[in-house]
N, C-alpha and C positions, 0 to 999 in steps of 0.2 A: 290307338293305331301303332304307336311306337312299340308297345308291348307285343303286338302281333308279329312284327318283323324280327323280334328276338325270341319267338316262341317255337315250340315243336311243330305247331300247325304250319308255320311259314316254312319250316324245313321240309315238311311233307310235300309242299308245292315245288320246292327248288331242288332238293337233293336228287330225286329220281331223274330230273331233267339233266343234271350234271352227269349223273351215272350213265345216262343214255348216250351222250355224245362222247364221253371218255371211253366207254366200253366198245361202242361201235367204231370209234376211231382206232382202237387197238386192232380190231378185226380188219379195218382198211389197211393198216400197216402190215398185217399178215397176209395180204392179198397175193403175195408172191408164192405162196405155198400151193403151187399148181397141182401137185400130186394128191392133194386132199380136197380139191374143189369139185363141187357138183356141177358147176357151170363155169365156163371160162370167162375171163375178163371181156373177151370179145362178145360173148353171149349177152353180158350185162348191157352192152352198148347197142347190139343189133336186135336182140329178141324182145327186150323190154319196150313198152309202148309209151314210156315217159322218161324224160332226161333226168340225170342225177341232180341237176340244178333245180328242176321243178320238184323233185322228191324232197330235196333239202328244204326248199321254201314251204312245201306242203306240210312237212313234219313240224317245222317251227310254228306254223299257223295252228296246227292241230294241238301242239303242246301249249300254246298260249291260251287256247280255249279250255283245255283241261286244267291249267293253272287257275284260270278265272273261275271255273266250276268249283274247284277245291276251295278257293277263297270264299266264295259265296256260301258253300256248305258249312264251313267252319264259322263264318260270321253269323249265319242264321241259327246255328245250334250251339253257339258259344254260351257257356254259363260261367260268369266270373266267380261266383261263389264256389262252384264245383272245382274250378281250376285252383283256387286257393287251398281247397281241402286236399285235392289229389297231389298237389305239388309237395306236400309234406308227408304223404303216405309212403309206405314201403314199396319197393319194386315188386311186381307180380312174381309169383313163384314159377319155376320152370314148367311144371305140369300145366299151369294156367296159360302161360305163353304158348306152349306146344298145342294146347287145345284151341286157342284163338287162331293160331297160324293155320292149323288144319281146317278149321271151320271156314276161315277166309279163303283158303285154296279151293275148298269144295264149292263155296258160293260163287267164286269167280269163274271156276270151270263150268258150273252148271248154267249160269247166265250167258256166258260167252258162247257155249255150245248152242244154246237155244236161239240166240239172236243170229249167230253166224250161219246156222243151218237155214233159218228163216230167210236170211239175205240171199242165199243161194236158191232156195225153193221158189221164191216169188220173183218173177221176171222183172217186174217194175222196180222192186227194191234192188235187185242185182244190177240192172242196167243203169239206174240213176245214182246209185250210192256205192254198193260194194265192189263194183267193177273197177273203181279207182285203185283199190288195193291189188287187184289182179292185173293191173297194167304192168306190174313187176312180175314178169313170167320167170325170170332168173333171179331169185331173191338174193339180196345182199344186206349187210348188217344194218346200215342206217335207214333202210327202207322199211324196217319193222313196223313203225308207227305211221306209215303213209296210208292215210284213209281219207275218204270224204268226211268232212267235219261232222255231219249227222251220224254217219256210221261209227266214227270214233267216239262220239258222245254216247250212243246207245250201247255199243259193245264194250268199250273200255271205261269211260267215265262212270257210267251207271253201275257197272259190275264192281268197280273199285269202291264206290260209295256204299253199295249194299254189303260188300265183304267187310268193310270197316265197321259199319253199324251193327250188323248181325253178329260178327265175331266178338264185339265188345272190346276190341284192342284199343290201347291208348294211342294218342297221336305219335308218341315216341316210338312205340312198337311198329306203327304203320310206316314210319320212315324206312325201317329195315325191310319190312314186307314188300312195299311197293318198289324199293330199289332192287330187291331180289326178283320180283315179277318183271321189272324192266330188263334186267340182265337175261332172264329166261326167254323173254320175247325176242330179244336181239339174237340169242343163240339159235332160236328156231328159224331165223331168217338169214343166218350168216353165210350159208352156202358152203361151209367147210366141214368135212367129216374128219374130226380130229380125234384119234384114238385115246388121247390123254385128257380130253375134255370131260370133267366130272359130270356136267349136266347131261351130256349125251350118253354117258354110261349109266347114270342113275335113273333117267327118265326115258320111258318108251316114246313119249311125245317129244321128239327131238328134231334136229335139222332135216334129216332124211324123211321122217314121217310127214313133216309139214311141206317139204318140197314136193312130195307126191300130190298133195292137195293143190299146189300152185300149177301143176301140169294140167293141160286141157283135159286129159283123160281122167284126172283125179278130182275134178271140181265138185263131184257129188259124194265125196267120202273124206274121211279124216278131218272132220270139222273141229274136233276137240282142241282146245288151247286154254292156257299155256302149259298146264302141268301134266295131267293124266289123260289116258285114252279111254277111260271107263264109259263115258257117255256114247262114244262111237260104238263100243262093244254092246252096250245095252240096247241101243236103237238101230243096230244093224248097218251102221255106216263106216265100220272099221275095215280098212284095207291093209293087210300086212304087205310088206315090201321086201325087196332084195336090194342089196348094194353090190354092184359089180364094177370092176376096174374098167375104165374106158381107154380105148386105144389112143395113144398120144398123151396119156396122163390124166389123172383125176378119177372121179367116181361117177356112177350113174345110179339113181334110185328109181326103181320101177315097182308099181303095184302088182301083187300076185293074184288079185281078183278083180272082177269087173266092178266099176263104180256106177252102175246104172240105177241105183236106188231112187 
């Protein structure tokens, strides 16, 4: 047990959680950038159907379940002999790491699209589980992982486990991958359109793209998360959008097509 708490596997459990609160905390500190906001601070308090305190507690509970799931997965699949062998092996080559990261991103996106769309298509699943996430009508950074526990397990925990095993990445590599995934998820919910943000420049699946999905008129489109928009385009649920300046400051994202699929 002592070895576990000093291992890469333990870091996979803890580091993304630390990254989550540090990075989302930075966005909360940037909340005064009204000229870049998709929703005003007042919208976060009046339009959302859940308080920030309840979101905070809900995310902590969600993360505790994910940490427990990660712990169980590593304990059930841990091979002491393999650990001793791999600890003395050379670091994976850059092409191998790149392939593993790409495969992990592909698996994560594919699973999350499938489950996410299913949660919206089935009235029972949406009403009882996924609607929790959509209580946050005006998204903000630390609400990114606010989900019903079962929704969070099916959508995030399982997709992460499959991405890890199918890609074949090491526990150490997964520390960086899941920290990056955490940052990307926060970016998608931050509610700030920042022209210098590299994630929003490099990825079409960004803050404005996901904000359209959180709007009532966009609940049947833009299911893809967290990296690419390919699955929305393949299955006809892609809604391009425009970003316009809003009177009084800030921006507004609007879908350019109907989301009646």
